[in-house]
N, C-alpha and C positions, 0 to 999 in steps of 0.2 A: 322480033317477038311482039306480038300484038298486045296492047294493054287490055287489062280485064275491064270489061264494060258491064256495068250492072244495068240490066234491063229493068224497065218498070214492071213491077209486079213480082220480081224474083226476090227471094230471101238471100241475106248475106251469109256466106259460108267461108270459113277460114280453112285454108289447106292444112292437112294433117302435119306436114313437115314444120309449118310455122307454129302450130299448136304445141308440138313436141318440143320445139326450141324454147318457147315461152315457159312451159312447165319445167324444163330443165333449169332455166335461169332462176325461177322461183324457188325450186328445191335447193339449189346451190346457195341462194341468198339466205334461206332459212337455216341451212346448216352453218353458214358463217355467223349468222346472228346468234344462234344457239351457242356456238363455240365461244364467241366473244363474251356472251352473258355469263358463262361458266367461269371464264378467266376473271371477269370483274368480281363475280361473287366470291371466288377463291381469294382474290387479293383483299377484298373487304373483310372476309373472315380472318385472314392472316393479320390484317391491321388491328382488328378487334382483339385478336389473341395477344398481340404485343402491347397494346395500349390500355384497352378497357379492363381486361381481366386482372392484370397487376394492380391497376387503380382500385378495382373492387376488392382485391385481396388486401391492399393497404388500408382501405376504409374499414374493412372487417377487422383487421388486426388492431387498428387504433380504437375502434369501438370496444373490442374485447379488453384492451388494456385499460381504457377509461372505466369500463364496468368493474374490472378487478380492483382498480385504485379506489373507486367509489365504495366498494365493499370493505376494502381495507381501512379507509377513513372512518367508516361507520364502526368497524371493530375497534379502531384506535380510540375513537371518542368514548366508546363503551368501556374500554379498558382503563382509560384515564379517569372516567367517572367512578369506576369501581375502585381504582387505586386511591382516589381522594377519599372515598368512603372508608376504605380500609385504614388509611392514615388517621382519619378522625377516630375510628374505633380504637386504633393502637394508642392514640393520645389519651382517650378516655380511660382505657385500661391501665395505661402508665400512671395516670393521676390516681385512679382507684388503688392501684398497687402501692403507690407511694403513701397514700393515706392509710392503707391497711398496715404497711410496714411501720409507719409512724405510730399508729394506734397500738400495734403490738409492742413497739419499743417503749411507749409510755406505760402500757399495761405491765410490762416487765418491771419498769422502774417503780410503778405504784405497788406491785407485789413485793418488791424488795423493801420499799418503805413500810409496807404493812407488816412484813415479817420483822423488820427492825423495830417498829412500834410495839409489836408483841414482845420482843426481847426486853424492852425497857418500858413495860406497861405501867410501872410504878410512877413514871413521870408524865406530867401533862405536856402535850406537844401540839405544834401547829405546822402544817405543811406550807412550804413556800417554793416559789419558782425563781430561778436565777434570771435576772433581767440585764445584767451587765457584769463585765469582768475587767481586771487590769490586763495590760498587754502581756504577751507571753503565751507559751503553749499550755500552761497549767492553770488550773483554777486555784491559785494561791491567795487571791484577794478578789472578792466579787460582791455584787449587790443583789439582794433578794427583794421580792415584792411585798414583804410584810414589815411593819414597823411599830412605832409606839402605839398607834391606834389599835393594833392587834395584840398588844400586850408584850411586845418584844422590847428588850432592854439590853444594854451593854453587858458583856460577859456571859450572856446565855450561851449554852453549848449547842452546837449544830452537828447533826449526824446525817449520814446517808449511806447507801450501799450496805456495808457490813459493819460500819463503826463510826469513829470520830472523824469529823471534817475539820472543825476548828471552833472558834467562838465569835460572837458578835462584838465588834470593836467601835461601831458608830451606828447611830439611829436617826431616823427622821419620822415624820408622821405616818408615811406609808412605805417606807423602805428601811433597809438596814444593811450595813456593810459587815462582811464576814472575813476574818483572816484565818487562813487554813494552817494546819500544823506543819505543812511543808514549806511555809514562808521562812525566809532567812532569819527573821527576828522572832520566830516562834519557839517556845520552850514548854514542854509538858512533863510534869512529874508522873512517871509511870511505875509499874511494877510487873514482875513476871508472875503470871497468874498461877502457875504450878508451884512456885516456891515462895511467893510473896516478897521476893527480893526487889528493892527499889532501884530505880535508874532514872536518867534524865534523857528525854527524847528532844532532839534539836532539829529544826527545819533546815533544809539545804536544797535550794532550787537547782543548783548545778548538779548535785548528786542525784536528785530525783529524775534527772534525765535518764538514769539507769534504772529507775523504778524503785529506788530505795532512799531512806533518810538515815541519819546517824542516831545512835544512842551512846551514852557514856556513863561513867560513875556507877557501874553495876558492882555491887558487893556480893560475890558469890562464894562465901567462905566454905560452904559445903560442896562446892563444885558440882551442883546438880542442874544448873541451867544448861540447856542445849539448843542447838539450832532447830527452828520450827516451833519453839515455845511461844505462846500468846503473850502479848504485852497489852495491859489495860491501864486506864487512868488510875492513879493511886488515891487513897483516902486523904493523903496529906497535901494534895494539890489545893492551891488557894482559889483557883478559878474553874477547875474542871470537876464535874461530878464523878464519883468513884465507879470503877468497874466498867467503863466504856471501852470497847475494843479499839486499840490503836493499830496493831499490826502483828507481824510474826518475825521472829529473829531469823535473819538470813545468813549472817556471819557473826562470829564471836571470837574475840581476841583478848589475850591477857595483856594488860598495860605494863609499861616499863617498871612501874613500882611494885609489880607482883601482888598488888592488893585488889585493885579494881579491874574490871573488864569493860571493853567497849566493842562496838561493831556496827552493824547495819541491820535495819529491819524493813520489811516490805509492808507499807501501809495497807489497811483493810479497805480503803476507799480508792477508787480509780479517779485521780484528780485530773485526768485528761478528758473525761466524759462525765460531766455533771450537769443536770438540768433541774432536778427537784431535790429539796432537802427537808429535813425536819428540825424545827427549833424547839428545844426543850424549854418550856416556860417556867423554869425554876432555876434559881441562882444558888451556887455553892455557898455563898455567904448567908443566904436565908436559911439553908439547911443547918449551918453551924449555929445560928442564933436560936434555933428551936430547942 
């Protein structure tokens, strides 16, 4: 086979069979390259699907959770502020309600004292507030905020509620001590208002735990005295002004001598709850001297 010799002046030409072979190789290479590129792209997409997308989902979830917590914190702060405000309002209302209740209680007491003052309008009186008391549940001995400078003196009668509380037993310039009729050493000459029969009322702190005190030496020859009758101070008392209500007969018994009667009475005054009293600025002795 003789070699191909290019003569001068002739153009280079490639035989068709070589050209076809070259084109075939180029096409095959392109197909292989394209196939490999698709495989790489698919692998990359798969890797993205397994790694990037879950990461993005996690970031999105965390962002959403933080956003919700932030909103909840804002709401909690708002609720806490509102709760504090409501607590302050409740405290203010509680204080106002307490003041109103106290005012109403004092108004009720003042009305009772006013009514009592009207019942005994013939006597000059002065109002006083209790500032101290002896130990125990009952106001059997206490101190008031009025004294000698206010015209108060020993043996002046003290009233409250619906009737007799006791009498002044000691005084100072601006204070006075009162001994109540329920005290163990207290004795009051009384009478049954309906029949004018006389009796003696004696204090008894132990018995007053049941809300009553004793009376004795009642002479009821006509047998007219009954439970519920009013007992008032008698005109023969040496220290108490007459006709001041002491209480009501609760029990009545005939004594062993079949002559006198004794029993228990319910005082007209609540000796467990006392705050204000009225002092009658007149002595029984001064009345007898006139």
